[in-house]
Phi, psi and omega in degrees: 000157179286108177257288175271094186269132173249109178275101181274346180213140179233132178244119178268131182234138177233157177300143176306131186295336181270006179079007180285175183285148174278141178262095182291335178293315177297322177298314177303316182293327176295320179294320177301318180295322178294323182290336187300335181259010184258159173285164184299327184269008179259146186238163176250134177250123176255119184248119181265127176288157180303144177145177178260133181242107179285130183244128180240353178219160182273138172260130179260130179241146183225185182306322182294345181267008181287185184056053180211160177228131167253121181218155175279140176301322176224132186303134175081001184255353181252113188240118170269120185241137175254041188231160172242139182278148176246105183300142181299326184292350178286337189278138168245171193236082171274181173253128180234127180056031178079006179238154177287121180238174173234141183230136179226141172278120184241023184301319181287339179275342181234071183293157181081178183281136171261107181294148175295162177303135179287155178294320176268105191236124175261330175203156181301141180284166176291156001272169173236145187265139176231147176232122182050044177063030174234134178291143181244164189274128172292145183312126188209167171214136355291165180276173169059036176074010179280170182233146165272159182229159172212160182243335189229138169274153178259108184268118185253352181209200178280066182285137185277133179280145172291127188296330187283312187225009171088012175294145184259134176282071184255175180254359185206161174234156175284118185205121181237108176205125186299334182295335181298337181293338181266358179288135182268089182291331178293322178289330179116119173222139183241159180230137181240125185202163166268087194283334181224302182254158176275010176234014180212121181230167178195163169272137176226133179279137176280147178242346178165170179225128178255100183294323182296320181268349183065051183231130173258122188253152183235152175265352178232175181232159178263146185308321184254008179086183182248141179091207182094172184228082178285122177053031174088357178274117186277336181264139175255168190225151181198170168217157177266145179213166180064047180232118179301327180294345179257013177281093188212004182236143179308130179096343179288156180215164178207140177243119170282104189289334180282312180276347183056052177244128182259121178254136176220149171258121188293157175245185176295157177056040185295330183294338178257007184286147177240117182259143173213158176239122176285117186240343182290121183247010173236164184297152168299311182228134175228113186239149176219118180079015182289138178221156178051062184218142179231138169248121187234123169059035178259153177246129174247119194218149168054067171224164183231032179283160173301321176221129184284315177228120186239114184236097184256150178053045185273154173215121179069034175262139182226129172249118185235127173065023181271157179238134176239116188214145176058055181243140187277339179241217174288147180278311189216134170241123181231112176237158181125227180203159174051053178226161193224145169235111188228138177053038178258156182239135179233126182210141176056062183253139185287328181231227178283152177282309182226133164254119186238115185217123178188163181099168184239112183293328184288318179268350186061028173287129186286144175281331182053042168268128191233131168248121188221125172069033182257164176236143183229123186219123174054079174243182183056044182288324183258320177243103201271348178241149179055032168234081190279174170303314176225128168260114191251121184226162174097229184211133169069047176247165194227137168232118184217154171052042180238162183240131179240123188212136171066084178207155184283336189220226188295150167268311176228126172250116186241140178225146179110204191231147164060034173280163175236122177238105189218147171059038177254164174243135179235118188221127174056044166255172186064028189282351184231002191229168178224168185050053188215165180230143173301314167253126187223139170204166177165172171074009175213099184294345179284349179273087190241171166089004179284137180250122178250107194223133169068028179265163177238115178251126181207150173053049182266141171084155171302124183306334180280349183232020185295338178299342190247015176232156183227146175289312178234119189238110173260098192271149164045062172065035165295155182227153152074030177250169184233140177235108192228128170058044176255161175247131179237118187223131173053068181205184182282264176260135179288298180231130176244117173259109184267062169095007187263182180233171174065031174268151171232115179245104193221133169067027179265156175244136182237122182228129178053045175258150174299309177224132179288295180232126177246130175231128176235174188242041186301333177295339179267343192230339182273139191294334179296343174253318182294331178274353180225072186295346179269012184302320182293317180297322178296323180295324182268352184306319181298345184250003178274146346292148182297129178280178184299324180296317179293316181296325179286322184285326186231072189296336181267005189293308183301317181295320182291319178297332180268004186221080175053064184292346179287338181266137183277061188268335187259070179229149180243119177233102190221146168066027178265151179239148185228133181223117177057039172266144176299322178217125181289301180226131183242118177242138175276182187299318180297319178294319180299336180283348181235010181297336178294344178258348178277159175261107182234096187224136168071024176271124190237142178250133175246027185290126178262325178203159178294136177294132181278000000 
């Protein structure tokens, strides 16, 4: 990494004076030319003057582009935008759906063909509309973030039931509402919903509405079917979107993709409003093998790419003080080793904020990818489940001293071995989902060794559904992680151990939780394990025979695998405190049969009365 940096060349960059797009590829080539005359230990500094830089193409960086810094002359003033502005004077004011709307011809701003929305949809396609740098709602029903509900799928053939919760792989749901008769299914209308489970949602295209039968029909299907009773809730929820007939609330918008006409419903202070459309569908930066490179105090804003900044196979890359905001897909992908994301801000992100992957699970060589002192606010806007603030993979990576706030599902989804998650704050995540965890992992017992230490979890989940969310969720026979010295306050379940072994839950405090610590024995009783007793051996097979690193890191592993691994007997739960929790520790019947083999010492309750 660049420690003692000698800047032998400095390149000053300013926004194009005519407002045109900046050519980052030409900029990269200029830096390469400057580097050609420098010594190996000398670096190039690129300094961007304050202003907005419109980006229309991706710059690719490689190993040869290392030993450089891209930085803002003044923090927060250099904005890379993947958007085009829509001048206010373009709009005229017809009446649409009985409300005053504004309509603009945007054909010249959106050159080329705009394909219709695809039938298989993971997130809405570009462009997306922003007003004064805030994302706005596509025309939908119900308005204001509300949901429509249904209870029954319409089964028309031998539709297969979802094994877990009974959702039917049907083509329609029972739904009676007169407004559905005005939806233009030929033009295209989509529905977004939690169709079966509270942890799995999807977009489904509508195909028609039968008013006589009270049936809403779809041209696609949801992975788990329609209907079902997740955690006892009989009604499922959805909303309709991308329908001109539902353009009726201030701030809503609709784009006729064929005619290239943009419809908006005005809000207050419209004369001072600034409209833009995020049109960039490729990354701002895409790097492979980049090393010794820094991005400092830059803003990446208003793009609709799958990933805004993609840095693969990196070594010694550092992002400091950068902002990622109003992005339609993932904000940042960082893979490789010994690289850092520090003091960065992520807000209003369509999918995950960071994908962080590095290290070698077989040798347990650490990736040393570090996220430190960052803030995460309102992510997973378009794909609301399993798009966490951070997706953590590999071995030996770190998330510390960061704040995660306001999201529908996970804050950190971690996979792999020996990660460190410490000194973070988690607030108001899991706000739209159930059977989920702010920190979540599971289904692979070989992914061991992660330490969750000194974090503060509070006010998680919809208050009406807190019984069904967990701060730390070790799902489906995950093994071998540690939860030490954390605070859990005003939430559902603090820690959920779903049937695994080799956990250490020590020195945590639980206050006003529905359940402090839950341990169950699903490995002994659920058919996916009882019918496949070799499941554990298959999970560990890629690492057999265990090398010295594995034997040193997980000293109890061999013994546990050889002694009834389906039962959660080899766990340590010590020194935890509970205050005003409805239930301090909850064990099912299978767990109670092996508690004599567990280490349960020094857990204290200070409960004065049951939490109301």
